[in-house]
C-alpha angles and dihedrals in degrees: 000000000000127000131183110237127217108183096176124209100294095056090056090053132010095015098043090134089060091055093044093050092044093052092045094049095049092045090053088052093052096254118137114217115203112194112223112253115234095008116166137206110285092219091237098146101049110351095091093050097045104037129013088197094055092044087066102029097054097052090039089061089058094043091055091050090050093049090053090052090055100220136103111274117240114208119182097182116084092209092050090046091052092047094050093046091049090052090051090052091049093050093046089056089070096215122164089254091053093050092048091049091050092052090051090049090051091053092051101038100027091237134074126219113265102183094243104118122096116218114213127188118215093250091048091048095047088053091052113118092239092054092043088056089054092049095054111107093000099104112114095176134031130215086221098219097312107167111241132176115223108215118195100172121209105290100063093060105029132118088018097208091052109032111017124103091175126095090222111035092185093056106024115187110183095094090045089056091050091051090049089054087054089057095253127130109240107215123224107237144158105239106051093122102026117125117260093202095262114206092358084090087092105043097028109025094159091058091050091048089054093049093045090047091056092048094049092045091052091050091049092049089053089055099254119153093194142011125236121202141171101210125084095213092047090051092049093050095045092044096048108028105053111135120255121251104051127073105269120240119233114244117213134187113238091239091055090056094047091045090052091052091047088058096249121151100266097170096097091054095049093053091071094059118106093206101056109237096186097087090055093047092049091047089055091050094251108141116212118196114244 
């Protein structure tokens, strides 16, 4: 199986461990990821608030590249996924603005958008029946019932008609099922799709600390010893903005957890975490290569 791969800006920088673990997991499962050539920033952080035109034009550029490649497009970042799905919805609406934008894209890229590419988030793809078939019997380690909180954040499930790949956007379950395959116990909790504050971490850090504090407290109340997410900005906020006073919870990417269970060398990924996850992994009897 081949997939086009759109890492987005974060996975080439602050969330490099997310990209590395994603690439390693899919390679181990026999899936070839082909990074899009000449991809550009989707504008997810500020494009939609600064320019309505750019909020559609930037992701459209990447959608056209993916269509030309002819494969489904794998997107690990929740914000990028949301941006690309929103652009698809805008183009499908067939408004005058959408048609004009497509003509301009055709003039620049030599190809117009045809609405044929399927955008897949990492969680969505890992839950795909073909990938699930590859996962069966491949686990070399088990999380042995360790209680984990699956945290989706707000962009994977909202707005439901645009972004969601879950039947119930208020209580999504795909990541929980993946954690269960890993041998963990996914906890039932109240904040799995609450906003962490996203890019407000820079202009309004106190607000983000309050939001993160509520999320971490909810996970701890539910009995979780760590949080698992699938968004680079969510992971950064949860990993760096936990309130002082309580023992911080490690915050993993879903692909790090699956890679660990598959027996991959997860040590390089764990070194980038601000809340050190190694004590928890050692306590649970999960050996991570040094």
